[in-house]
C-alpha positions, 0 to 999 in steps of 0.5 A, a space after each residue: 888415304 882411305 882411312 883419313 877420308 873415312 874418318 872425315 866421312 864419319 865426322 860429317 855423318 855425325 855433324 849431319 845428324 846433329 844439325 838436322 836434330 837442332 832444326 825447329 820442327 814445323 809440324 810436330 814435337 820432335 825438334 829440340 829448338 823451340 821458338 823461345 830460343 834467346 841469345 845472340 841470334 833470332 829464331 829466323 837467323 838460326 833457322 837460316 844458319 842451320 839450313 845452310 849448315 845442313 846443306 853444306 855438311 850434306 854436300 860434303 857428305 855426298 862428295 866423300 861418299 862418292 870418293 870412297 866408292 870410287 877409291 874402293 872400286 879402283 883398288 882391287 881387280 874386278 871379279 865376279 862373285 860367281 867366279 869364286 870357288 865354292 867351298 863344300 863341307 866334308 861329306 862325313 864328320 871326323 870319327 870321335 876318339 875312343 873313350 878313355 877308361 872309366 874314372 875310379 870312384 
């Protein structure tokens, strides 16, 4: 279940980035959509649609984030990182092997 939810979360993140980038920029030249958009919808209608879509996708993204956090917290036994044993390196490095006989020229 976590894998499916994680995949949905990934798709929502990509969709959220795309919808934010498609919106018209109010203060700079960063927006892709300009005021000369023609076609089926007016610029005001497009802005309302993108604003609503961004809100809906953002809400779904937050819900999947919370759900994944809750699922991740309930799957394992609670323990502190302080309780884990410390692994130390060996005090002396291993002795190198004896050199082999020199190669004949």
